N, C-alpha and C positions, 0 to 999 in steps of 0.2 A: 279512435279512442282506445286507450289501453285499459283493459278490464282489471289489471293487477294494480292500478294506481291506488285504489282505496287500501289495499293490503300494505303497500309500501308506506302510506301515510300513517296507518295504524302502528306499524312496526317502528317507524321513526318516533312517534309519540310515546310508545312504550319504552324505547331505549332512552329517550330524553327524560322521561319520568323516573326511570330506574337510576339514571345518572344523578338527577337531582336528589333522589332519596339517599343514594350512597354518599353524596357530598354532604347532605344535611345530617345524616346520622353518624358517619364515621370520620370523614375527612375534615369537616368544619370543626368539630370539637377538638380533634388532635392538633390542628393548626392553631386554634384559639388558645389551647393550653400552652403550646410552644411559644407563642408570642405574648402570653400573659393577659389575655382578655378575660374579663369577668364572666361569670355564668349568665348573668342577665343579658349581657350583650350577645353572648353566644346563642342564647335562646331567641333573641330578636332576629339575629341573622338566619337562624334555622327557619323561623317563621317566614321570613322574606323569601328564602329559597323555595319553601313549599308553596307559597302563593305564586311564585313565578312558574313553578311546575304545573300548577292548576290552570294557568292561563294558556298553556300550550295546547 
């Protein structure tokens, strides 16, 4: 058994969470503005990304 396995799992979760947060707060609104999505749809997509991040 590898004693470092829990640390790798925690680091993976942390990186995925940070990636979802970055996508939700910065990338998604920029792309939404570029393609002309409304703010309510952008907020709904942001919520979906954050729910996906919480499931990991």
